[in-house]
C-alpha atoms as an extended CHARMM CRD file, in Angstrom:
* protein
*
       243  EXT
         1         1  MET       CA             -0.0130000000       -0.0060000000        0.0080000000  PROA      1               0.0000000000
         2         2  GLY       CA              1.7450000000        3.1820000000       -1.1640000000  PROA      2               0.0000000000
         3         3  ILE       CA              1.4610000000        6.7960000000       -0.1260000000  PROA      3               0.0000000000
         4         4  VAL       CA             -0.6220000000        8.9000000000       -2.5210000000  PROA      4               0.0000000000
         5         5  GLU       CA             -0.5810000000       12.6450000000       -3.0500000000  PROA      5               0.0000000000
         6         6  ILE       CA             -2.8110000000       14.5910000000       -0.7060000000  PROA      6               0.0000000000
         7         7  LYS       CA             -5.7000000000       16.6230000000       -2.0970000000  PROA      7               0.0000000000
         8         8  LYS       CA             -6.0580000000       20.1050000000       -0.6240000000  PROA      8               0.0000000000
         9         9  ILE       CA             -9.3330000000       19.2470000000        1.0700000000  PROA      9               0.0000000000
        10        10  ASN       CA             -9.4690000000       18.0920000000        4.7040000000  PROA      10              0.0000000000
        11        11  VAL       CA             -5.6910000000       17.7610000000        4.5520000000  PROA      11              0.0000000000
        12        12  GLY       CA             -5.1010000000       16.8740000000        8.2000000000  PROA      12              0.0000000000
        13        13  GLU       CA             -7.6370000000       14.0650000000        8.1920000000  PROA      13              0.0000000000
        14        14  GLN       CA             -6.2830000000       12.6520000000        4.9340000000  PROA      14              0.0000000000
        15        15  VAL       CA             -2.7440000000       12.5300000000        6.3370000000  PROA      15              0.0000000000
        16        16  TYR       CA             -3.9180000000       10.8980000000        9.5600000000  PROA      16              0.0000000000
        17        17  GLN       CA             -6.0560000000        8.3210000000        7.7060000000  PROA      17              0.0000000000
        18        18  GLN       CA             -3.2870000000        7.3480000000        5.2740000000  PROA      18              0.0000000000
        19        19  MET       CA             -0.7760000000        6.9700000000        8.0990000000  PROA      19              0.0000000000
        20        20  LYS       CA             -3.2390000000        4.8820000000       10.0570000000  PROA      20              0.0000000000
        21        21  ASN       CA             -3.8980000000        2.6740000000        7.0340000000  PROA      21              0.0000000000
        22        22  GLN       CA             -0.1360000000        2.0480000000        6.6580000000  PROA      22              0.0000000000
        23        23  ILE       CA             -0.1460000000        0.6410000000       10.2050000000  PROA      23              0.0000000000
        24        24  LEU       CA             -3.4100000000       -1.3210000000        9.9980000000  PROA      24              0.0000000000
        25        25  ALA       CA             -2.3920000000       -2.9180000000        6.7140000000  PROA      25              0.0000000000
        26        26  GLY       CA              1.0090000000       -3.9620000000        8.0700000000  PROA      26              0.0000000000
        27        27  GLU       CA              3.0300000000       -1.7160000000        5.7760000000  PROA      27              0.0000000000
        28        28  TRP       CA              4.5380000000       -0.1380000000        8.8760000000  PROA      28              0.0000000000
        29        29  MET       CA              5.1990000000       -3.0920000000       11.1380000000  PROA      29              0.0000000000
        30        30  PRO       CA              5.1030000000       -3.2240000000       14.9690000000  PROA      30              0.0000000000
        31        31  GLY       CA              8.3610000000       -1.8310000000       16.3710000000  PROA      31              0.0000000000
        32        32  GLU       CA              9.2440000000       -0.1460000000       13.1210000000  PROA      32              0.0000000000
        33        33  LYS       CA             10.1960000000        3.5460000000       13.0790000000  PROA      33              0.0000000000
        34        34  ILE       CA              7.8280000000        5.5520000000       10.8920000000  PROA      34              0.0000000000
        35        35  PRO       CA              9.1950000000        8.2280000000        8.5000000000  PROA      35              0.0000000000
        36        36  SER       CA             10.5040000000       11.3840000000       10.0970000000  PROA      36              0.0000000000
        37        37  GLU       CA              8.4810000000       14.6240000000       10.1830000000  PROA      37              0.0000000000
        38        38  HSD       CA             10.5650000000       15.9830000000        7.3120000000  PROA      38              0.0000000000
        39        39  MET       CA             10.0730000000       12.8360000000        5.2310000000  PROA      39              0.0000000000
        40        40  LEU       CA              6.3050000000       12.8380000000        5.8890000000  PROA      40              0.0000000000
        41        41  MET       CA              6.0880000000       16.5380000000        4.9260000000  PROA      41              0.0000000000
        42        42  SER       CA              7.7800000000       15.6730000000        1.6370000000  PROA      42              0.0000000000
        43        43  MET       CA              5.7530000000       12.4880000000        0.9970000000  PROA      43              0.0000000000
        44        44  PHE       CA              2.3970000000       14.2250000000        1.6030000000  PROA      44              0.0000000000
        45        45  SER       CA              3.4170000000       17.7210000000        0.4380000000  PROA      45              0.0000000000
        46        46  VAL       CA              1.9800000000       19.2380000000        3.6450000000  PROA      46              0.0000000000
        47        47  SER       CA              3.1500000000       21.4580000000        6.4560000000  PROA      47              0.0000000000
        48        48  ARG       CA              4.9530000000       20.3780000000        9.6310000000  PROA      48              0.0000000000
        49        49  GLY       CA              1.8950000000       21.3210000000       11.7060000000  PROA      49              0.0000000000
        50        50  THR       CA             -0.3200000000       18.9840000000        9.6970000000  PROA      50              0.0000000000
        51        51  VAL       CA              2.0950000000       16.1100000000       10.1310000000  PROA      51              0.0000000000
        52        52  ARG       CA              2.3910000000       16.7060000000       13.8630000000  PROA      52              0.0000000000
        53        53  GLN       CA             -1.3730000000       16.8120000000       14.2100000000  PROA      53              0.0000000000
        54        54  ALA       CA             -1.6360000000       13.3730000000       12.5360000000  PROA      54              0.0000000000
        55        55  VAL       CA              1.1690000000       11.9320000000       14.6520000000  PROA      55              0.0000000000
        56        56  GLN       CA             -0.4180000000       13.1740000000       17.8430000000  PROA      56              0.0000000000
        57        57  LYS       CA             -3.7730000000       11.6580000000       16.8550000000  PROA      57              0.0000000000
        58        58  LEU       CA             -2.1550000000        8.2780000000       16.1630000000  PROA      58              0.0000000000
        59        59  ALA       CA             -0.3170000000        8.4190000000       19.4750000000  PROA      59              0.0000000000
        60        60  GLY       CA             -3.5900000000        9.1730000000       21.2160000000  PROA      60              0.0000000000
        61        61  GLU       CA             -5.0480000000        6.0020000000       19.7290000000  PROA      61              0.0000000000
        62        62  ASN       CA             -2.0060000000        4.0010000000       20.9990000000  PROA      62              0.0000000000
        63        63  LEU       CA             -1.0250000000        3.0660000000       17.4390000000  PROA      63              0.0000000000
        64        64  ILE       CA              2.3920000000        4.6980000000       17.7260000000  PROA      64              0.0000000000
        65        65  GLU       CA              4.6900000000        5.9100000000       20.4930000000  PROA      65              0.0000000000
        66        66  THR       CA              7.0550000000        8.8480000000       20.2620000000  PROA      66              0.0000000000
        67        67  ARG       CA             10.5010000000        8.5750000000       21.8600000000  PROA      67              0.0000000000
        68        68  ARG       CA             12.3540000000       11.7860000000       22.6010000000  PROA      68              0.0000000000
        69        69  GLY       CA             15.3380000000       12.1540000000       20.2950000000  PROA      69              0.0000000000
        70        70  GLU       CA             14.5260000000        8.9980000000       18.3550000000  PROA      70              0.0000000000
        71        71  GLY       CA             11.2670000000        9.5730000000       16.5070000000  PROA      71              0.0000000000
        72        72  SER       CA              7.9330000000        7.7490000000       16.3860000000  PROA      72              0.0000000000
        73        73  PHE       CA              7.4790000000        3.9520000000       16.3330000000  PROA      73              0.0000000000
        74        74  VAL       CA              4.6110000000        1.6080000000       15.6300000000  PROA      74              0.0000000000
        75        75  ARG       CA              3.5770000000        0.0990000000       18.9690000000  PROA      75              0.0000000000
        76        76  VAL       CA              4.9240000000       -3.4170000000       19.3210000000  PROA      76              0.0000000000
        77        77  ASN       CA              1.6450000000       -4.7860000000       20.6950000000  PROA      77              0.0000000000
        78        78  ARG       CA             -1.7230000000       -3.5970000000       21.8460000000  PROA      78              0.0000000000
        79        79  LEU       CA             -2.6720000000       -6.3090000000       24.3140000000  PROA      79              0.0000000000
        80        80  VAL       CA             -3.7410000000       -3.7420000000       26.8570000000  PROA      80              0.0000000000
        81        81  ASP       CA             -6.1730000000       -2.3880000000       24.2920000000  PROA      81              0.0000000000
        82        82  TYR       CA             -7.4020000000       -5.7900000000       23.1550000000  PROA      82              0.0000000000
        83        83  PHE       CA             -8.1460000000       -7.1890000000       26.5740000000  PROA      83              0.0000000000
        84        84  ARG       CA             -9.3820000000       -4.1790000000       28.5380000000  PROA      84              0.0000000000
        85        85  PRO       CA            -12.2400000000       -5.3840000000       30.7740000000  PROA      85              0.0000000000
        86        86  ALA       CA            -14.5420000000       -2.7150000000       29.2530000000  PROA      86              0.0000000000
        87        87  PHE       CA            -14.6770000000       -4.6370000000       26.0190000000  PROA      87              0.0000000000
        88        88  LEU       CA            -16.1420000000       -7.6600000000       27.8280000000  PROA      88              0.0000000000
        89        89  PHE       CA            -19.2980000000       -5.6550000000       28.4620000000  PROA      89              0.0000000000
        90        90  SER       CA            -19.4420000000       -3.5500000000       25.3140000000  PROA      90              0.0000000000
        91        91  VAL       CA            -21.7540000000       -5.8680000000       23.4020000000  PROA      91              0.0000000000
        92        92  ASP       CA            -24.2850000000       -8.5060000000       24.4990000000  PROA      92              0.0000000000
        93        93  ALA       CA            -24.3870000000      -12.1330000000       23.3450000000  PROA      93              0.0000000000
        94        94  HSD       CA            -26.8610000000      -11.4860000000       20.5150000000  PROA      94              0.0000000000
        95        95  GLU       CA            -24.7990000000       -8.6060000000       19.1430000000  PROA      95              0.0000000000
        96        96  MET       CA            -21.6260000000      -10.6870000000       19.3820000000  PROA      96              0.0000000000
        97        97  GLU       CA            -23.3610000000      -13.4810000000       17.4540000000  PROA      97              0.0000000000
        98        98  GLU       CA            -24.1620000000      -10.9860000000       14.7290000000  PROA      98              0.0000000000
        99        99  ILE       CA            -20.5090000000       -9.9000000000       14.5930000000  PROA      99              0.0000000000
       100       100  TYR       CA            -19.4580000000      -13.5070000000       14.1580000000  PROA      100             0.0000000000
       101       101  ALA       CA            -22.0620000000      -13.9980000000       11.3980000000  PROA      101             0.0000000000
       102       102  PHE       CA            -20.7710000000      -10.8430000000        9.6780000000  PROA      102             0.0000000000
       103       103  ARG       CA            -17.2140000000      -12.1700000000        9.9320000000  PROA      103             0.0000000000
       104       104  SER       CA            -18.2950000000      -15.3360000000        8.0990000000  PROA      104             0.0000000000
       105       105  MET       CA            -19.6000000000      -13.2590000000        5.1870000000  PROA      105             0.0000000000
       106       106  PHE       CA            -16.9350000000      -10.5590000000        5.1440000000  PROA      106             0.0000000000
       107       107  GLU       CA            -13.7650000000      -12.5230000000        5.8690000000  PROA      107             0.0000000000
       108       108  SER       CA            -14.5270000000      -15.4080000000        3.5490000000  PROA      108             0.0000000000
       109       109  ALA       CA            -14.8350000000      -12.9110000000        0.6960000000  PROA      109             0.0000000000
       110       110  THR       CA            -11.6890000000      -11.1440000000        1.9190000000  PROA      110             0.0000000000
       111       111  ALA       CA             -9.7500000000      -14.4300000000        1.8580000000  PROA      111             0.0000000000
       112       112  GLU       CA            -10.8790000000      -15.0830000000       -1.7240000000  PROA      112             0.0000000000
       113       113  VAL       CA             -9.5270000000      -11.7070000000       -2.8810000000  PROA      113             0.0000000000
       114       114  ALA       CA             -6.3690000000      -12.0810000000       -0.8140000000  PROA      114             0.0000000000
       115       115  ALA       CA             -5.4830000000      -15.3130000000       -2.5600000000  PROA      115             0.0000000000
       116       116  ARG       CA             -5.6840000000      -13.5000000000       -5.9070000000  PROA      116             0.0000000000
       117       117  LYS       CA             -3.9330000000      -10.2590000000       -4.9990000000  PROA      117             0.0000000000
       118       118  ALA       CA             -1.4120000000      -10.9570000000       -2.2000000000  PROA      118             0.0000000000
       119       119  THR       CA              2.1500000000       -9.9190000000       -2.9740000000  PROA      119             0.0000000000
       120       120  GLU       CA              5.1010000000      -12.1930000000       -2.2620000000  PROA      120             0.0000000000
       121       121  GLU       CA              6.0870000000       -9.9220000000        0.6050000000  PROA      121             0.0000000000
       122       122  GLN       CA              2.6000000000      -10.1650000000        2.1300000000  PROA      122             0.0000000000
       123       123  VAL       CA              2.6900000000      -13.9440000000        1.8980000000  PROA      123             0.0000000000
       124       124  ARG       CA              6.0080000000      -13.8870000000        3.7500000000  PROA      124             0.0000000000
       125       125  ARG       CA              4.4260000000      -11.7790000000        6.4720000000  PROA      125             0.0000000000
       126       126  LEU       CA              1.6030000000      -14.2880000000        6.8340000000  PROA      126             0.0000000000
       127       127  GLU       CA              4.1550000000      -17.0880000000        7.0850000000  PROA      127             0.0000000000
       128       128  LYS       CA              6.0940000000      -15.2510000000        9.7880000000  PROA      128             0.0000000000
       129       129  ASN       CA              2.8760000000      -14.5590000000       11.6350000000  PROA      129             0.0000000000
       130       130  TYR       CA              1.9200000000      -18.2250000000       11.5780000000  PROA      130             0.0000000000
       131       131  GLN       CA              5.3550000000      -19.2120000000       12.8620000000  PROA      131             0.0000000000
       132       132  ARG       CA              4.8870000000      -16.7980000000       15.7790000000  PROA      132             0.0000000000
       133       133  MET       CA              1.5460000000      -18.4440000000       16.5290000000  PROA      133             0.0000000000
       134       134  LEU       CA              3.2830000000      -21.8250000000       16.7810000000  PROA      134             0.0000000000
       135       135  ARG       CA              5.7800000000      -20.3760000000       19.2330000000  PROA      135             0.0000000000
       136       136  GLU       CA              3.1290000000      -18.6800000000       21.4060000000  PROA      136             0.0000000000
       137       137  THR       CA              0.8370000000      -21.6050000000       22.1560000000  PROA      137             0.0000000000
       138       138  ASP       CA              1.6510000000      -21.4510000000       25.8950000000  PROA      138             0.0000000000
       139       139  ASN       CA              0.8220000000      -17.7230000000       26.1030000000  PROA      139             0.0000000000
       140       140  TYR       CA             -2.8370000000      -17.3560000000       25.1740000000  PROA      140             0.0000000000
       141       141  GLU       CA             -3.0150000000      -13.5580000000       25.2530000000  PROA      141             0.0000000000
       142       142  GLN       CA             -0.0250000000      -13.1860000000       22.9690000000  PROA      142             0.0000000000
       143       143  TYR       CA             -1.2670000000      -16.0520000000       20.7520000000  PROA      143             0.0000000000
       144       144  VAL       CA             -4.6800000000      -14.3210000000       20.3010000000  PROA      144             0.0000000000
       145       145  HSD       CA             -2.9880000000      -11.0280000000       19.5530000000  PROA      145             0.0000000000
       146       146  THR       CA             -0.9950000000      -12.7420000000       16.7670000000  PROA      146             0.0000000000
       147       147  ASP       CA             -4.1370000000      -14.5870000000       15.5970000000  PROA      147             0.0000000000
       148       148  LEU       CA             -5.9780000000      -11.2670000000       15.1460000000  PROA      148             0.0000000000
       149       149  GLU       CA             -2.9310000000       -9.8130000000       13.3900000000  PROA      149             0.0000000000
       150       150  PHE       CA             -3.1040000000      -12.7210000000       10.8910000000  PROA      150             0.0000000000
       151       151  HSD       CA             -6.6300000000      -11.7550000000        9.9380000000  PROA      151             0.0000000000
       152       152  MET       CA             -5.6000000000       -8.0840000000        9.5480000000  PROA      152             0.0000000000
       153       153  LEU       CA             -2.7400000000       -9.1930000000        7.2490000000  PROA      153             0.0000000000
       154       154  VAL       CA             -5.2480000000      -11.1610000000        5.1360000000  PROA      154             0.0000000000
       155       155  CYS       CA             -7.3110000000       -7.9720000000        4.8020000000  PROA      155             0.0000000000
       156       156  ALA       CA             -4.1660000000       -6.1080000000        3.7430000000  PROA      156             0.0000000000
       157       157  CYS       CA             -3.5600000000       -8.7490000000        1.0310000000  PROA      157             0.0000000000
       158       158  THR       CA             -6.7280000000       -7.5200000000       -0.7380000000  PROA      158             0.0000000000
       159       159  GLN       CA             -4.9270000000       -4.2360000000       -1.5240000000  PROA      159             0.0000000000
       160       160  ASN       CA             -8.1240000000       -2.5300000000       -0.3730000000  PROA      160             0.0000000000
       161       161  THR       CA             -7.6820000000       -0.0600000000        2.5040000000  PROA      161             0.0000000000
       162       162  LEU       CA            -11.3630000000       -0.2070000000        3.4180000000  PROA      162             0.0000000000
       163       163  ALA       CA            -11.0850000000       -3.9430000000        4.2120000000  PROA      163             0.0000000000
       164       164  ALA       CA             -8.5040000000       -3.2510000000        6.8900000000  PROA      164             0.0000000000
       165       165  GLN       CA            -10.6050000000       -0.4190000000        8.3170000000  PROA      165             0.0000000000
       166       166  ILE       CA            -13.6910000000       -2.6180000000        8.5250000000  PROA      166             0.0000000000
       167       167  TYR       CA            -11.7290000000       -5.3890000000       10.2810000000  PROA      167             0.0000000000
       168       168  ASN       CA            -10.2280000000       -2.8650000000       12.7030000000  PROA      168             0.0000000000
       169       169  SER       CA            -13.7230000000       -1.6410000000       13.5760000000  PROA      169             0.0000000000
       170       170  TYR       CA            -14.6040000000       -4.9120000000       15.2920000000  PROA      170             0.0000000000
       171       171  GLU       CA            -11.3640000000       -6.6520000000       16.2470000000  PROA      171             0.0000000000
       172       172  ASN       CA            -11.2480000000       -5.1630000000       19.7480000000  PROA      172             0.0000000000
       173       173  LEU       CA            -14.8180000000       -6.3030000000       20.3600000000  PROA      173             0.0000000000
       174       174  ILE       CA            -14.1070000000       -9.9070000000       19.4810000000  PROA      174             0.0000000000
       175       175  ALA       CA            -10.7020000000      -10.2330000000       21.1990000000  PROA      175             0.0000000000
       176       176  PRO       CA            -12.0340000000      -11.1020000000       24.6990000000  PROA      176             0.0000000000
       177       177  SER       CA            -14.4090000000      -13.7180000000       23.2890000000  PROA      177             0.0000000000
       178       178  ILE       CA            -11.6330000000      -15.2910000000       21.2000000000  PROA      178             0.0000000000
       179       179  LEU       CA             -9.3230000000      -15.2750000000       24.2140000000  PROA      179             0.0000000000
       180       180  HSD       CA            -12.0000000000      -16.9930000000       26.3540000000  PROA      180             0.0000000000
       181       181  THR       CA            -12.6600000000      -19.6020000000       23.6350000000  PROA      181             0.0000000000
       182       182  THR       CA             -8.9030000000      -20.2660000000       23.2910000000  PROA      182             0.0000000000
       183       183  GLN       CA             -8.5010000000      -20.6420000000       27.0270000000  PROA      183             0.0000000000
       184       184  THR       CA            -11.3820000000      -23.1490000000       27.0030000000  PROA      184             0.0000000000
       185       185  ILE       CA            -10.7290000000      -25.3400000000       23.9480000000  PROA      185             0.0000000000
       186       186  GLY       CA             -7.0490000000      -24.6350000000       23.1880000000  PROA      186             0.0000000000
       187       187  VAL       CA             -5.2600000000      -23.6120000000       20.0360000000  PROA      187             0.0000000000
       188       188  GLY       CA             -5.7680000000      -26.6790000000       17.8430000000  PROA      188             0.0000000000
       189       189  ASN       CA             -8.5930000000      -25.3460000000       15.6600000000  PROA      189             0.0000000000
       190       190  GLY       CA             -6.9480000000      -21.9600000000       15.2220000000  PROA      190             0.0000000000
       191       191  LEU       CA             -3.6310000000      -23.4240000000       14.1110000000  PROA      191             0.0000000000
       192       192  LYS       CA             -5.3730000000      -25.8140000000       11.7080000000  PROA      192             0.0000000000
       193       193  TYR       CA             -7.4140000000      -23.1740000000        9.9230000000  PROA      193             0.0000000000
       194       194  HSD       CA             -4.5800000000      -20.6090000000        9.8010000000  PROA      194             0.0000000000
       195       195  SER       CA             -2.3190000000      -23.2280000000        8.2610000000  PROA      195             0.0000000000
       196       196  LEU       CA             -4.9160000000      -24.1070000000        5.6010000000  PROA      196             0.0000000000
       197       197  LEU       CA             -5.5450000000      -20.3990000000        4.8800000000  PROA      197             0.0000000000
       198       198  LEU       CA             -1.8260000000      -19.7130000000        4.5090000000  PROA      198             0.0000000000
       199       199  GLU       CA             -1.5030000000      -22.6630000000        2.1600000000  PROA      199             0.0000000000
       200       200  ALA       CA             -4.4550000000      -21.5180000000        0.0100000000  PROA      200             0.0000000000
       201       201  ILE       CA             -3.1420000000      -17.9180000000       -0.2360000000  PROA      201             0.0000000000
       202       202  ARG       CA              0.3740000000      -19.1200000000       -0.9770000000  PROA      202             0.0000000000
       203       203  ASN       CA             -0.9230000000      -21.3880000000       -3.7420000000  PROA      203             0.0000000000
       204       204  ARG       CA             -3.1470000000      -18.5990000000       -5.2110000000  PROA      204             0.0000000000
       205       205  ASP       CA             -6.2630000000      -20.6930000000       -4.7380000000  PROA      205             0.0000000000
       206       206  PRO       CA             -9.1520000000      -18.2020000000       -4.1920000000  PROA      206             0.0000000000
       207       207  GLN       CA            -11.9020000000      -20.8470000000       -3.9350000000  PROA      207             0.0000000000
       208       208  LYS       CA             -9.9640000000      -22.8410000000       -1.3510000000  PROA      208             0.0000000000
       209       209  ALA       CA             -9.1230000000      -19.7200000000        0.6760000000  PROA      209             0.0000000000
       210       210  GLN       CA            -12.7860000000      -18.6520000000        0.6770000000  PROA      210             0.0000000000
       211       211  ALA       CA            -14.0100000000      -22.0830000000        1.7370000000  PROA      211             0.0000000000
       212       212  VAL       CA            -11.4330000000      -22.4730000000        4.5130000000  PROA      212             0.0000000000
       213       213  MET       CA            -12.1390000000      -19.0070000000        5.9100000000  PROA      213             0.0000000000
       214       214  ARG       CA            -15.8750000000      -19.6030000000        5.8590000000  PROA      214             0.0000000000
       215       215  GLU       CA            -15.4690000000      -22.9190000000        7.6720000000  PROA      215             0.0000000000
       216       216  HSD       CA            -13.1080000000      -21.2040000000       10.1830000000  PROA      216             0.0000000000
       217       217  MET       CA            -15.6330000000      -18.4400000000       10.8580000000  PROA      217             0.0000000000
       218       218  GLU       CA            -18.5920000000      -20.8220000000       11.1180000000  PROA      218             0.0000000000
       219       219  ASN       CA            -16.6310000000      -22.9610000000       13.5630000000  PROA      219             0.0000000000
       220       220  ASN       CA            -15.9060000000      -19.8490000000       15.6220000000  PROA      220             0.0000000000
       221       221  LEU       CA            -19.5970000000      -19.0290000000       15.6620000000  PROA      221             0.0000000000
       222       222  ARG       CA            -20.5040000000      -22.5140000000       16.8110000000  PROA      222             0.0000000000
       223       223  GLN       CA            -17.9200000000      -22.3580000000       19.5970000000  PROA      223             0.0000000000
       224       224  PHE       CA            -19.1770000000      -18.9450000000       20.6980000000  PROA      224             0.0000000000
       225       225  LYS       CA            -22.7880000000      -20.1570000000       20.8460000000  PROA      225             0.0000000000
       226       226  LYS       CA            -21.7560000000      -23.2330000000       22.8180000000  PROA      226             0.0000000000
       227       227  LEU       CA            -19.7730000000      -21.2490000000       25.3720000000  PROA      227             0.0000000000
       228       228  ALA       CA            -22.4060000000      -18.5470000000       25.6440000000  PROA      228             0.0000000000
       229       229  ALA       CA            -25.0740000000      -21.1570000000       26.3140000000  PROA      229             0.0000000000
       230       230  GLY       CA            -22.8730000000      -22.7240000000       28.9820000000  PROA      230             0.0000000000
       231       231  GLN       CA            -22.3070000000      -19.3900000000       30.6680000000  PROA      231             0.0000000000
       232       232  GLY       CA            -26.0530000000      -18.7630000000       30.6620000000  PROA      232             0.0000000000
       233       233  ARG       CA            -26.6750000000      -22.0750000000       32.4290000000  PROA      233             0.0000000000
       234       234  ASP       CA            -23.9720000000      -21.3020000000       34.9790000000  PROA      234             0.0000000000
       235       235  ALA       CA            -25.5380000000      -17.8930000000       35.7220000000  PROA      235             0.0000000000
       236       236  ALA       CA            -28.9850000000      -19.4310000000       36.1270000000  PROA      236             0.0000000000
       237       237  GLU       CA            -27.5940000000      -21.9830000000       38.5960000000  PROA      237             0.0000000000
       238       238  GLY       CA            -25.7370000000      -19.3110000000       40.5290000000  PROA      238             0.0000000000
       239       239  GLY       CA            -22.3060000000      -20.4840000000       39.3910000000  PROA      239             0.0000000000
       240       240  GLY       CA            -19.5160000000      -18.6890000000       37.6240000000  PROA      240             0.0000000000
       241       241  GLY       CA            -18.3100000000      -19.6470000000       34.2110000000  PROA      241             0.0000000000
       242       242  PRO       CA            -14.6410000000      -19.4980000000       33.2080000000  PROA      242             0.0000000000
       243       243  GLY       CA            -13.2400000000      -15.9880000000       32.9910000000  PROA      243             0.0000000000
């Protein structure tokens, strides 16, 4: 995803949005230093004040951190954002079920396009992500963070910035549920489906990628319904379900 010239309308918002898209799409990776103020001014053909405004906004969203004398860097992880307790209560079970159903429609289509349009570099990023998942199976919070990152990378493979924005709009809402499911049933299903997805995208097989992602999402929905039903029974009996 490249930088494009800024139109002289709503300049500050355009700069902010393009910089945010670079992060969400994985073009600027966690821990990576973003271009300097001077470079950003040149890339966007805007003033220093406009660049600083965009940087401050990104920092306020915990997407980047600024280090005195060094510059600004993409945050290495956002676990604190993913697993804040507030998200556990932000949607009810019915709304969460709708999100999972939407994921089945949206992400299966995303995977199909990703298999057709992914660059070799993006495939390598997916491979590295999957290898991290294999190493993180004894740390569920970090594993789920990497799992969600995999899905963001698939969105980036579509070469469509809106896909990444749509995914980002709900990833924080689903993170606690995915963590709870992983803590309950383990990582086996996640590793299986991510391996199959990676293989389909690597082999440029759109139909296979779409089918695997749909099965993955439908399995997630079934697991969510099963756990939600169990928690409802626990509450009715006065017990507490797993946290």
